[in-house]
Structures are given as C-alpha cells and as structure tokens.
C-alpha positions as CSV (number, residue, x, y, z in Angstrom):
1,M,67.4,72.3,111.5
2,I,65.1,69.1,110.6
3,L,67.2,66.7,109.3
4,E,65.0,65.3,106.1
5,D,67.1,62.3,105.0
6,I,70.6,61.0,105.7
7,K,73.1,59.2,103.0
8,I,76.5,57.5,103.3
9,H,79.0,57.1,100.1
10,E,82.1,55.2,100.0
11,I,85.3,57.5,99.2
12,F,89.0,57.1,99.6
13,D,91.8,58.5,101.5
14,S,95.1,59.7,100.5
15,R,96.4,55.9,101.2
16,G,93.8,54.8,98.8
17,E,91.7,53.0,101.8
18,S,88.1,53.2,101.9
19,T,86.6,55.8,103.9
20,L,82.9,57.4,104.2
21,E,81.2,60.9,103.3
22,V,78.0,61.6,105.4
23,E,75.4,63.6,103.7
24,V,72.8,64.9,105.4
25,L,69.4,67.1,103.8
26,D,67.8,69.8,105.4
27,E,64.1,70.6,105.3
28,K,64.6,72.6,102.0
29,L,66.6,69.5,100.8
30,N,69.9,71.6,100.5
31,S,72.9,69.1,101.2
32,F,75.8,69.5,103.6
33,S,78.7,66.8,103.8
34,A,81.4,65.4,105.4
35,E,84.4,63.5,104.9
36,I,85.9,61.7,107.6
37,P,89.8,60.8,107.4
38,S,91.2,57.4,108.8
39,G,94.3,56.7,111.1
40,K,96.8,54.1,110.2
41,S,98.5,55.0,113.8
42,R,95.4,54.5,116.2
43,G,95.6,54.6,119.8
44,K,94.3,51.7,121.6
45,K,91.3,53.6,123.3
46,E,90.0,55.5,120.3
47,A,86.4,55.2,119.2
48,T,85.4,52.5,116.9
49,V,86.1,53.1,113.0
50,L,83.4,51.0,110.8
51,S,84.0,49.9,107.4
52,F,81.8,51.4,104.8
53,P,79.5,48.2,104.4
54,E,78.7,48.5,108.2
55,A,78.2,52.2,108.3
56,K,75.8,51.6,105.2
57,K,74.1,48.7,107.6
58,V,74.0,51.5,110.4
59,V,72.3,54.2,108.3
60,D,70.0,52.2,106.6
61,L,68.5,50.5,109.7
62,V,69.2,52.7,112.5
63,L,70.1,56.5,111.6
64,K,67.3,57.1,108.9
65,K,65.0,55.7,111.5
66,E,66.1,57.6,114.4
67,L,67.2,61.1,112.9
68,I,64.8,61.5,109.7
69,H,62.5,64.4,110.5
70,K,63.6,65.4,113.9
71,N,64.9,68.7,114.7
72,F,67.5,69.5,116.4
73,S,68.3,73.3,117.8
74,S,72.1,72.9,118.1
75,I,75.2,70.8,117.4
76,K,75.4,69.7,121.1
77,D,71.5,68.6,120.7
78,L,72.3,66.2,117.8
79,D,75.4,64.7,119.6
80,N,73.9,63.9,122.4
81,F,71.0,62.1,121.0
82,L,73.6,60.3,118.8
83,I,75.8,59.4,122.1
84,R,72.6,58.1,124.1
85,L,71.4,56.3,120.8
86,D,74.8,54.5,120.6
87,G,75.2,53.8,124.4
88,T,78.9,52.9,124.4
89,L,81.9,54.2,125.7
90,N,83.9,53.7,122.8
91,K,80.7,54.3,119.8
92,Q,81.2,50.8,119.0
93,N,77.3,50.5,118.0
94,L,77.2,53.5,115.7
95,G,80.9,54.2,115.0
96,G,82.9,56.9,116.1
97,N,83.6,57.7,112.2
98,L,80.1,57.7,111.3
99,M,78.5,60.0,113.8
100,L,81.4,62.4,113.3
101,G,80.1,62.5,109.5
102,V,77.0,63.3,111.0
103,S,77.9,65.6,113.3
104,I,80.0,67.9,110.9
105,A,77.1,67.5,108.4
106,F,74.8,68.6,110.6
107,A,76.9,71.6,111.7
108,R,77.5,72.8,108.1
109,G,74.0,72.6,107.6
110,L,73.6,75.0,110.6
111,A,76.1,77.2,109.6
112,H,74.0,77.7,106.3
113,K,71.0,78.3,107.9
114,E,72.4,81.2,110.0
115,N,74.2,82.3,106.8
116,K,77.7,82.2,109.0
117,E,81.0,80.5,108.4
118,L,81.1,76.7,110.2
119,W,84.2,78.3,112.5
120,Q,81.7,81.0,113.6
121,I,78.8,78.4,114.6
122,L,81.4,76.3,116.5
123,K,82.6,79.3,118.3
124,E,79.7,80.9,119.5
125,E,78.1,77.7,120.7
126,F,81.2,76.2,122.0
127,W,83.7,79.1,123.1
128,G,81.0,81.6,123.7
129,G,81.4,84.1,120.5
130,L,84.8,85.4,122.2
131,I,86.8,86.9,119.2
132,S,90.6,86.1,119.1
133,E,93.2,87.2,116.6
134,K,95.8,84.5,117.5
135,R,97.1,82.5,114.7
136,P,98.4,78.8,115.3
137,L,101.6,77.6,114.5
138,I,101.7,75.0,111.5
139,F,103.4,71.7,112.2
140,S,103.8,70.2,108.5
141,N,105.6,66.9,108.2
142,L,108.6,66.6,106.0
143,I,110.0,63.3,106.6
144,N,108.0,59.9,107.2
145,G,109.1,57.0,109.0
146,G,107.5,54.4,111.2
147,A,103.8,53.5,110.3
148,H,103.5,56.1,107.7
149,A,106.4,54.9,105.5
150,G,108.6,51.7,104.8
151,N,111.6,52.7,105.3
152,N,114.2,52.3,108.7
153,L,112.8,55.2,110.6
154,D,111.6,54.1,114.2
155,I,110.1,57.9,114.6
156,Q,106.8,58.6,112.6
157,E,107.2,61.8,111.5
158,Y,109.9,64.9,111.3
159,M,108.0,67.9,111.5
160,V,109.1,71.6,110.5
161,V,107.0,74.4,113.0
162,V,106.1,77.4,110.9
163,D,105.6,80.6,113.2
164,S,104.5,83.1,110.7
165,K,105.1,85.9,113.3
166,D,104.4,88.8,111.5
167,Q,104.0,88.1,107.7
168,D,101.0,86.4,106.2
169,Y,100.3,82.4,106.2
170,A,100.5,82.6,102.3
171,A,104.1,84.3,102.7
172,S,105.2,81.6,105.1
173,I,103.2,78.7,103.2
174,K,105.3,79.6,100.1
175,I,108.5,79.5,102.1
176,L,107.6,76.2,103.1
177,I,106.6,74.7,99.9
178,D,109.7,75.8,98.5
179,F,111.8,74.1,101.5
180,Y,109.9,70.9,101.1
181,K,111.0,71.3,97.2
182,E,114.7,71.6,97.8
183,L,114.4,69.1,100.8
184,G,113.4,66.6,98.0
185,K,116.4,67.9,95.6
186,F,118.8,67.4,98.6
187,L,117.8,64.0,99.5
188,Q,118.0,62.7,96.1
189,S,121.4,64.1,95.5
190,K,122.7,62.8,98.6
191,Y,121.5,59.5,98.8
192,K,122.0,59.3,94.9
193,L,118.3,58.2,94.5
194,D,116.8,57.9,90.7
195,K,113.0,58.5,92.6
196,L,112.0,59.5,95.9
197,I,109.4,57.6,97.8
198,I,106.7,59.5,99.7
199,G,105.2,58.3,102.6
200,D,101.5,58.2,103.7
201,E,101.6,62.0,104.8
202,G,103.3,63.4,101.9
203,G,106.7,63.5,103.6
204,Y,110.0,61.8,102.2
205,A,110.1,58.0,103.2
206,I,113.8,57.1,102.2
207,N,115.8,55.2,104.4
208,F,118.5,57.5,106.6
209,E,121.5,56.1,108.6
210,N,119.7,56.6,111.9
211,N,116.7,57.7,113.6
212,F,118.5,61.3,114.3
213,E,119.9,62.1,110.8
214,P,116.2,63.6,109.5
215,V,116.7,65.8,112.4
216,K,119.9,67.2,111.4
217,I,119.6,67.6,108.1
218,L,116.4,69.5,108.4
219,E,118.2,71.6,111.1
220,S,121.2,72.5,109.1
221,M,119.2,73.3,105.9
222,I,116.9,76.0,108.3
223,V,120.2,77.6,109.2
224,S,121.7,77.7,106.1
225,G,118.6,78.8,104.4
226,G,118.0,81.5,106.8
227,F,114.9,80.7,108.4
228,K,115.5,80.1,112.0
229,D,113.2,83.1,112.6
230,I,110.2,81.2,111.4
231,F,111.0,77.3,111.3
232,S,111.6,75.1,114.4
233,L,111.0,71.3,114.9
234,A,109.0,68.9,116.1
235,L,109.1,64.7,116.4
236,D,105.7,62.3,116.7
237,V,107.7,59.5,118.1
238,A,104.9,57.2,118.1
239,A,106.3,54.8,120.4
240,S,103.3,52.5,121.0
241,N,104.3,51.3,117.5
242,F,107.4,50.0,118.7
243,Y,106.8,49.0,122.1
244,K,106.5,45.3,123.1
245,D,106.9,43.4,126.3
246,D,107.8,46.2,128.3
247,K,110.7,47.1,125.7
248,Y,111.1,49.6,122.8
249,N,112.6,48.1,119.8
250,F,114.4,51.5,118.4
251,G,117.6,51.8,116.3
252,G,118.2,48.1,116.0
253,N,117.8,48.0,119.8
254,Q,115.6,46.6,122.7
255,I,116.0,49.2,125.1
256,S,114.2,50.4,128.3
257,S,112.0,53.4,128.9
258,Q,114.8,54.8,131.1
259,K,117.3,54.4,127.8
260,L,114.6,55.9,125.6
261,N,114.5,58.8,127.7
262,Q,117.9,59.4,127.4
263,I,118.2,59.3,124.1
264,L,115.6,61.7,123.5
265,L,116.9,63.9,125.8
266,D,120.0,64.2,124.0
267,Y,118.3,64.8,121.1
268,L,117.2,67.9,122.6
269,V,120.7,68.9,123.4
270,N,121.6,68.6,120.2
271,S,119.0,70.2,118.1
272,S,118.5,73.8,119.3
273,L,115.4,73.9,117.0
274,L,113.5,70.8,118.2
275,M,110.7,72.0,120.3
276,S,107.9,69.5,120.3
277,I,108.1,65.5,121.0
278,E,104.8,63.9,120.4
279,D,104.2,60.6,122.1
280,P,107.7,59.9,123.2
281,F,106.4,56.6,125.2
282,D,104.0,54.1,124.9
283,E,100.3,54.9,125.7
284,E,100.5,52.6,129.0
285,D,104.1,54.0,129.9
286,M,103.0,56.6,132.2
287,S,106.1,56.7,134.4
288,G,108.0,57.4,130.9
289,F,105.8,60.3,130.3
290,K,106.1,61.8,133.5
291,N,109.8,61.5,133.8
292,F,110.3,63.0,130.5
293,N,108.0,65.7,131.0
294,A,109.3,66.9,134.2
295,K,112.8,67.3,132.6
296,C,111.9,69.3,129.5
297,P,109.5,72.3,131.0
298,D,110.5,74.3,128.0
299,K,109.4,71.9,125.4
300,W,105.8,70.7,124.6
301,I,105.5,67.3,125.2
302,V,102.3,65.9,123.4
303,G,100.0,63.4,123.9
304,D,98.4,61.4,121.1
305,D,97.7,57.8,121.6
306,L,97.6,58.9,125.3
307,T,94.8,61.2,125.5
308,V,92.6,60.2,122.1
309,T,90.6,63.4,122.3
310,N,88.9,62.4,125.2
311,P,88.0,65.4,128.0
312,E,88.4,62.8,130.7
313,F,92.0,61.7,129.9
314,I,93.4,65.1,128.7
315,E,92.3,66.5,132.6
316,K,93.8,63.6,134.1
317,F,97.0,63.0,132.4
318,A,97.3,67.0,132.4
319,K,96.7,67.1,136.4
320,E,99.2,64.4,136.8
321,K,101.9,66.4,134.8
322,L,102.3,63.7,132.1
323,I,102.1,66.2,129.3
324,S,102.2,69.6,128.6
325,A,100.7,69.5,124.9
326,V,97.7,67.8,123.7
327,I,96.6,66.7,119.8
328,I,93.0,67.1,119.0
329,K,91.7,64.7,116.6
330,P,87.7,64.8,115.8
331,N,87.4,61.1,114.9
332,Q,89.4,59.5,117.7
333,I,86.6,60.7,119.7
334,G,83.5,60.8,117.4
335,T,81.6,64.1,117.7
336,V,81.9,67.5,117.2
337,S,80.8,68.6,120.7
338,E,83.0,66.2,122.6
339,T,86.1,67.4,120.2
340,C,85.1,71.3,121.2
341,S,84.9,69.9,125.3
342,A,88.5,68.3,124.4
343,I,89.9,71.8,123.4
344,R,88.1,73.1,126.3
345,V,89.1,71.0,128.9
346,A,93.2,71.2,127.6
347,Q,92.7,74.6,127.3
348,E,91.5,75.0,131.2
349,N,94.1,72.8,132.3
350,G,97.2,74.9,130.9
351,L,98.1,72.5,127.8
352,K,99.0,73.7,124.1
353,T,96.4,72.5,121.7
354,I,97.2,71.3,118.3
355,V,94.5,70.3,116.0
356,S,95.5,67.5,113.7
357,H,95.0,65.7,110.7
358,R,94.9,61.9,110.1
359,S,97.5,59.3,108.2
360,G,94.6,59.0,105.7
361,E,93.6,62.3,104.8
362,T,90.8,63.8,102.7
363,E,90.1,66.9,101.2
364,D,87.7,68.0,104.1
365,V,88.9,71.3,105.6
366,F,86.6,71.1,109.1
367,I,89.6,70.7,111.2
368,I,90.8,74.0,110.2
369,H,87.6,75.9,111.0
370,L,87.8,73.9,114.4
371,A,91.0,75.6,114.6
372,K,90.0,79.2,114.3
373,A,87.2,78.4,116.4
374,G,88.9,77.4,119.4
375,N,91.8,79.3,119.1
376,V,94.2,76.5,119.4
377,D,98.0,77.0,119.7
378,A,98.9,74.9,116.2
379,V,97.3,73.0,113.3
380,K,98.8,69.5,112.2
381,I,99.1,68.7,108.6
382,G,101.3,66.7,106.6
383,A,103.5,67.9,103.8
384,P,101.9,71.0,101.5
385,V,101.0,68.6,98.8
386,R,98.5,66.7,97.4
387,E,95.0,66.5,99.2
388,R,96.6,68.2,102.4
389,I,97.2,71.3,100.4
390,V,93.6,72.4,100.6
391,K,93.8,72.9,104.1
392,F,97.0,75.0,103.7
393,D,94.8,77.0,101.8
394,E,91.6,77.4,104.0
395,L,94.3,78.4,106.4
396,I,95.1,81.4,104.0
397,K,91.1,82.1,103.6
398,L,90.5,82.1,107.4
399,Y,93.2,84.2,108.6
400,S,93.9,86.5,105.7
C-alpha cells in the first residue's frame, strides 16, 4: 500500500483530555484513521506520549517527508520503518501514540485493499491465519478508585468479569448493563446520595467504608441476583500509585510489601468470586509480585505497569514467575507489530492475555479486532456506558 498523505487531528478523550487522531491516505486517496487513547495511570517504562502540538510538528517536519509516496507491503514493513526512523527505545522522537496511530490507520487501509476485516489482516500477518473459536472473558470496571476517581479508595478498579459460556455476547452484555444500573440504584440508596459520581472509566466513584467494601457489595449482588454462573470479580490494585519510599500508603496506613501481600491474600480468602488481581505491587517490587504469585496458583496475577506491553519484559517476568497473566495496551509499546509480538510472547510463555482499553478512551474499536485476531483470553473495557459502549457493540458484531 502506498501512503499518499498523512494528517493529524486533535480530538478529546473520555476525560476531556487532548489526544490524537491520525489519518492516512492510500494511492487512490481513500482515507483511513485511528483514534489513540491516553492513560492517566501509566507505567514508568511506557512509550513516550506526544502532545498534539508536538505530534503535529513531527508529522509536518518528519513523517510527511519520510512516508509520503512510499510503498509498504505489510504492517510489519511499515512498523519496522517507523521504529528505525525513531531510533530510541521508548519512542521519544516520534512518540508511541503517534506511531501507533500511523500503524493502526495503515492496517485499516491494508484490510480495505484486500477486502478483509481488520482482525483478519492481523491474524494472517501475525498468527498465520489460524482459526479459533475462543471468546474472551470481559473485564468491566464498575467501581472506580485510585487515579481514576476522586474518592477514598486506594484500589483503582473493581471489575465484574463476564463469562458468556453458552449464551451469546448480546445476552450476557445486556445482563451486565442491567447489573450496572442496579448497582447504581443500590449505592445511591445505601449512601443516601442525591447524585452518583462517575469515574474516568464510567464506574461509580463514591466513597466507601474501606477498600474491601466494594468487593463485598459486588459479590453480594452477584449471588443474590443469581449471576454466579456468568460473573466473577477482578481488581486492578495499581499499587505503583500509592507506593513511596519502600512503603505502601494503603487504607490510611503506611505498610510493608509483606503486609500488603497478606491483605490481598485475605481478600482472596474472603471473596470466593475474586479470580484476578492486577498490579498488586509496585512495578519495581519484584519480590512482592513473585511471593504473591507463588501463593495464588489458581488466580490470575496480572502485570500491567510491570510489563508495559513490552515483549522483552513479558518474557522475563513470565520466566521468573512474577505473573500468570498480562495486560496488553497498544499505546504502551507504540506499534501494531510490537503489540502482536507481546501477545505471542505471552502466549508462548503460558500467560493469560488481556487486551485492554485506557482510562482516557476514544470510540476506536481496534482493541476488539486485536483481541479476536490474537485469540486472547480476555478483553478489559470500562463500564458499559458512554464512549465504551461501542466496544461492547463491536464484541457482539465480531463474535456473533
């Protein structure tokens, strides 16, 4: 596919923050675009994020000169060119968000040229076109805390995990939407609130008695509603956000890694539905991850800030048995090719794979096509409302 032009537009994500839309034109002047989300809670080793003015300068002064009129035979061909052009480990010259926008938009153009779905192009190039019937679990964040909210919760995300089992996605997502609405009514009544506060990812962001209370409430509603056959629970602790000077500021106290380990183990003992815990420790607390993972052989212990969708980190920490699952966020690494490589490396090392949104989301549905192409174990999306509902709709479309 020949790139005839590249353009960049400023758009605004679900938090009202400025982010990027990248548009490319092929030799027939067909237009293909990609909207890039932004993350509020970022790992230290993520790819560089450029502001819109910075990205526009790179497009005008570098990318137009280097990309226009060039013919690229595959996504990997384009991505390798961009990686060489950038020349840094963390994409600081071209920006991981800008590079990803070019990469996704090009992939859409290639799919159009070959008259195929986006996920089909991805599967053929990166997974050899092998067909699989697995439908991913859905991680949906219904209660927000930490960096995603202004409330008193240290834990960042309290998620319901949907396992559709034998019923189709449309039916199970309808149950999730109804559950979300009922949860809102329950919280408003219980805490006598005039208005419910909503967090960055669409979940409820009110104050609670302590960090475990949301788990108890969600579990109670799941059990009383008769949803244990399709719902379980997951947490994103995002511990790096409350880690300082070798201590965790958790529940109003400064505690050690060993103490946090015991608290989270108690959570698992006291909640029969809790099946996954993401970033339970700071990204530099390797011993915390390793000790916790060893004690939870039947749970998903998930790396995100720890692994930042980097194939090298994923392989290293899988072999060292720090984690049993991994988050995949394309804009953490910066190109479609590297993202797909991260999924493949995780799968080859026996990790569960979770393709994830970001806190500052757009209506772009690329991650759903990525999930289908890579036959991943789960997709992580916010609450089933607002701009995120399009991702649920795309799930129904692709897996019906």
